[in-house]
N, CA, C and O of each residue as an XYZ file, in Angstrom:
304
protein
N     -45.420    -29.514      4.456
C     -44.176    -29.126      4.050
C     -43.560    -28.040      4.910
O     -42.411    -28.091      5.347
N     -44.376    -27.105      5.105
C     -43.852    -25.946      5.990
C     -43.511    -26.289      7.371
O     -42.546    -25.799      7.956
N     -44.402    -27.225      7.933
C     -44.062    -27.782      9.297
C     -42.803    -28.545      9.321
O     -42.080    -28.422     10.309
N     -42.448    -29.329      8.339
C     -41.254    -30.062      8.248
C     -40.087    -29.153      8.234
O     -39.138    -29.383      8.984
N     -40.089    -28.117      7.420
C     -38.962    -27.181      7.371
C     -38.891    -26.426      8.729
O     -37.790    -26.183      9.223
N     -40.004    -26.065      9.320
C     -39.886    -25.217     10.562
C     -39.323    -26.208     11.574
O     -38.435    -25.787     12.315
N     -39.719    -27.448     11.697
C     -39.192    -28.289     12.613
C     -37.768    -28.560     12.486
O     -37.051    -28.644     13.483
N     -37.335    -28.699     11.321
C     -35.906    -28.902     11.047
C     -35.051    -27.731     11.493
O     -33.983    -27.883     12.087
N     -35.633    -26.425     11.141
C     -34.955    -25.174     11.468
C     -34.851    -25.145     13.057
O     -33.789    -24.816     13.586
N     -35.869    -25.464     13.742
C     -35.875    -25.383     15.231
C     -34.861    -26.426     15.759
O     -34.060    -26.091     16.632
N     -34.872    -27.648     15.268
C     -33.921    -28.667     15.753
C     -32.467    -28.156     15.447
O     -31.574    -28.413     16.255
N     -32.227    -27.511     14.419
C     -30.856    -27.088     14.012
C     -30.428    -25.959     15.040
O     -29.318    -25.945     15.571
N     -31.436    -24.997     15.272
C     -31.077    -23.938     16.072
C     -30.839    -24.441     17.619
O     -29.909    -23.965     18.270
N     -31.624    -25.313     18.112
C     -31.291    -25.843     19.412
C     -29.989    -26.647     19.522
O     -29.251    -26.558     20.504
N     -29.737    -27.465     18.428
C     -28.451    -28.173     18.558
C     -27.181    -27.340     18.366
O     -26.117    -27.590     18.933
N     -27.381    -26.354     17.535
C     -26.182    -25.341     17.378
C     -25.995    -24.701     18.621
O     -24.833    -24.502     18.975
N     -26.973    -24.323     19.389
C     -26.710    -23.644     20.740
C     -26.031    -24.580     21.732
O     -25.171    -24.158     22.505
N     -26.417    -25.841     21.707
C     -25.751    -26.909     22.562
C     -24.304    -27.087     22.244
O     -23.466    -27.236     23.133
N     -24.003    -27.070     20.921
C     -22.552    -27.293     20.445
C     -21.772    -25.942     20.839
O     -20.606    -26.013     21.227
N     -22.344    -24.888     20.746
C     -21.642    -23.617     20.918
C     -21.236    -23.436     22.452
O     -20.240    -22.784     22.767
N     -22.065    -24.050     23.380
C     -21.686    -23.921     24.791
C     -20.558    -24.862     25.218
O     -19.921    -24.632     26.245
N     -20.310    -25.907     24.450
C     -19.237    -26.781     24.780
C     -17.890    -26.183     24.432
O     -17.530    -26.203     23.255
N     -17.171    -25.688     25.305
C     -15.906    -25.019     25.153
C     -14.733    -25.823     25.704
O     -14.966    -26.509     26.700
N     -13.626    -25.831     25.243
C     -12.433    -26.543     25.732
C     -11.775    -25.529     26.619
O     -11.593    -24.353     26.306
N     -11.424    -26.105     27.787
C     -10.680    -25.328     28.788
C      -9.303    -25.911     28.968
O      -9.149    -27.130     28.899
N      -8.324    -25.117     29.190
C      -7.000    -25.664     29.515
C      -6.429    -25.172     30.799
O      -6.647    -24.024     31.187
N      -5.733    -25.983     31.436
C      -5.051    -25.727     32.783
C      -3.677    -25.900     32.805
O      -3.196    -26.851     32.189
N      -2.914    -25.071     33.467
C      -1.529    -25.414     33.819
C      -1.400    -26.144     35.068
O      -1.791    -25.660     36.130
N      -0.852    -27.317     34.978
C      -0.760    -28.234     36.193
C       0.606    -28.600     36.516
O       1.478    -28.628     35.647
N       0.823    -28.879     37.725
C       2.200    -29.362     38.160
C       2.044    -30.552     38.843
O       1.218    -30.698     39.745
N       2.958    -31.588     38.373
C       3.054    -32.845     39.115
C       3.800    -32.650     40.313
O       4.945    -32.202     40.255
N       3.150    -33.004     41.605
C       3.799    -32.697     42.759
C       5.035    -33.545     43.089
O       5.881    -33.180     43.905
N       5.093    -34.736     42.385
C       6.201    -35.644     42.658
C       7.437    -35.176     41.780
O       8.543    -35.096     42.316
N       7.280    -34.885     40.524
C       8.280    -34.525     39.559
C       8.654    -32.973     39.460
O       9.715    -32.547     39.003
N       7.600    -32.196     39.970
C       7.649    -30.704     39.848
C       7.638    -30.194     38.505
O       8.015    -29.044     38.278
N       7.208    -31.013     37.536
C       7.103    -30.696     36.049
C       5.660    -30.013     35.870
O       4.635    -30.438     36.403
N       5.735    -29.011     35.127
C       4.484    -28.354     34.710
C       4.090    -28.770     33.283
O       4.975    -28.966     32.449
N       2.740    -28.917     32.964
C       2.270    -29.235     31.735
C       0.993    -28.539     31.518
O       0.439    -27.958     32.451
N       0.487    -28.572     30.302
C      -0.869    -27.994     30.056
C      -1.719    -29.086     29.712
O      -1.328    -29.954     28.932
N      -2.915    -29.114     30.261
C      -3.848    -30.202     30.110
C      -5.302    -29.626     29.787
O      -5.615    -28.494     30.156
N      -6.127    -30.410     29.120
C      -7.435    -29.901     28.796
C      -8.582    -30.350     29.615
O      -9.754    -30.113     29.324
N      -8.186    -31.014     30.658
C      -9.275    -31.422     31.758
C      -8.716    -31.105     33.099
O      -7.528    -31.294     33.362
N      -9.584    -30.618     33.952
C      -9.182    -30.175     35.287
C      -8.634    -31.550     36.024
O      -9.301    -32.584     36.009
N      -7.433    -31.454     36.627
C      -6.974    -32.692     37.255
C      -7.719    -33.051     38.486
O      -8.153    -32.216     39.280
N      -7.859    -34.473     38.618
C      -8.555    -34.959     39.855
C      -7.599    -35.807     40.732
O      -7.917    -36.187     41.859
N      -6.450    -36.069     40.168
C      -5.373    -36.885     40.975
C      -4.757    -35.966     42.037
O      -4.517    -34.784     41.787
N      -4.528    -36.476     43.117
C      -3.867    -35.606     44.208
C      -2.480    -35.256     43.855
O      -1.924    -34.343     44.466
N      -1.881    -35.897     42.929
C      -0.540    -35.623     42.561
C      -0.374    -34.498     41.608
O       0.739    -34.042     41.343
N      -1.510    -34.036     41.077
C      -1.469    -32.924     40.082
C      -2.209    -31.797     40.648
O      -3.333    -31.939     41.129
N      -1.567    -30.630     40.593
C      -2.366    -29.397     41.157
C      -2.343    -28.354     40.072
O      -1.386    -28.275     39.303
N      -3.422    -27.523     39.997
C      -3.508    -26.429     39.103
C      -2.667    -25.195     39.666
O      -2.833    -24.759     40.805
N      -1.786    -24.697     38.794
C      -1.026    -23.430     39.227
C      -1.331    -22.460     38.202
O      -1.894    -22.739     37.143
N      -0.898    -21.183     38.587
C      -1.185    -20.134     37.649
C      -2.436    -19.391     37.817
O      -2.902    -19.255     38.948
N      -3.051    -18.872     36.738
C      -4.256    -18.044     36.750
C      -5.429    -18.934     36.601
O      -6.504    -18.357     36.445
N      -5.433    -20.244     36.619
C      -6.597    -21.054     36.545
C      -7.014    -21.531     35.096
O      -6.253    -22.282     34.485
N      -8.096    -21.151     34.584
C      -8.514    -21.741     33.334
C      -8.186    -20.849     32.188
O      -8.310    -19.628     32.284
N      -7.763    -21.448     31.089
C      -7.423    -20.675     29.806
C      -8.304    -21.102     28.701
O      -8.701    -22.267     28.711
N      -8.666    -20.289     27.731
C      -9.412    -20.585     26.666
C      -8.787    -21.303     25.453
O      -9.432    -22.047     24.714
N      -7.517    -21.030     25.313
C      -6.676    -21.708     24.348
C      -5.446    -22.335     24.921
O      -5.044    -21.993     26.033
N      -4.825    -23.255     24.193
C      -3.612    -24.028     24.749
C      -2.465    -22.968     24.566
O      -1.562    -22.959     25.402
N      -2.448    -22.156     23.616
C      -1.432    -21.099     23.436
C      -1.430    -20.176     24.675
O      -0.371    -19.873     25.225
N      -2.540    -19.768     25.073
C      -2.548    -18.965     26.247
C      -1.943    -19.606     27.498
O      -1.136    -19.024     28.222
N      -2.376    -20.803     27.689
C      -1.943    -21.558     28.847
C      -0.373    -21.699     28.806
O       0.331    -21.501     29.796
N       0.110    -22.061     27.562
C       1.497    -22.364     27.618
C       2.365    -20.972     27.641
O       3.489    -20.984     28.144
N       1.868    -19.891     27.138
C       2.493    -18.578     27.299
C       2.435    -18.297     28.923
O       3.456    -17.903     29.487
N       1.353    -18.484     29.576
C       1.213    -18.213     30.950
C       2.149    -19.085     31.750
O       2.690    -18.623     32.755
N       2.357    -20.276     31.369
C       3.197    -21.259     32.047
C       4.629    -20.869     32.199
O       5.309    -21.237     33.157
N       5.086    -20.089     31.196
C       6.425    -19.549     31.166
C       6.644    -18.576     32.185
O       7.803    -18.383     32.551
N       5.670    -17.908     32.720
C       5.705    -16.789     33.732
C       5.382    -17.319     35.171
O       5.501    -16.579     36.148
N       4.990    -18.557     35.269
C       4.714    -19.059     36.620
C       5.942    -19.430     37.377
O       6.762    -20.194     36.869
N       6.101    -18.956     38.497
C       7.419    -19.113     39.072
C       7.691    -20.539     39.404
O       8.826    -20.971     39.200
N       6.732    -21.345     39.915
C       7.019    -22.860     40.197
C       7.345    -23.550     38.910
O       8.052    -24.557     38.944
N       6.907    -23.109     37.832
C       7.224    -23.852     36.545
C       8.621    -23.341     35.945
O       9.257    -24.051     35.166
N       9.007    -22.243     36.293
C      10.362    -21.739     35.689
C      11.501    -22.031     36.586
O      12.654    -21.978     36.159
N      11.220    -22.343     37.834
C      12.433    -22.611     38.732
C      12.996    -23.889     38.659
O      13.976    -24.138     39.361
N      12.482    -24.812     37.850
C      13.056    -26.180     37.659
C      14.216    -26.110     36.764
O      14.836    -27.134     36.476
């Protein structure tokens, strides 16, 4: 019985650590054809989308706030 509880506790500890490391990142990107800026949660791979601003943000709110101060996003 003790082994089962210990094994379950260890499995929970390792799985919790794995879930804790998964973080969502947000990027401010600009579509090079339309010159429109948006916030996305995956780093763009298409050549028509480029990351602008300070790079990676931990929350969507931080990215949206930063987007308002990026010159290429506000000059449209």
